[in-house]
C-alpha positions, 0 to 999 in steps of 0.5 A: 168042653174046658181044657184044664191047666196047673197054675204055678207061681215061678219063684228063684228056687222053683214053683208053688202050685197054686192049683187046677183051673180051666183055662177061662178060669186060668185067664181071668185070674190077675195078672202077675209076671211070676204066674204060669201054666201048664201047656194044655197039651199036656196033663195038667200036674204031671207036666213040666211044660209051662207057658205064660198068660199070653201064650195060653190066649193064642192057644184058644180057640178062635171065637171062643170065649175065656171062660163060661159066660155070666149073665146078671139078670135086672130088677125087671127080669126076676119075677117075685112070688108071693107065699 
């Protein structure tokens, strides 16, 4: 099961919510210093505890990928069916 976090962009006058996503999706976002993530130990969208990308990646269990693996099939592996 993937933990859900809230992603926000920090501005001088507060923060702008970007959305809710799993930790893997959050870690694949473009690296922008103003982007922060709700701490995964708290309820996404309800907490004021936000962390940066480095801390979020440290909270990932060892050996677990940042998100679901995407597998691409080669053309040779695709079987075509005649109609």
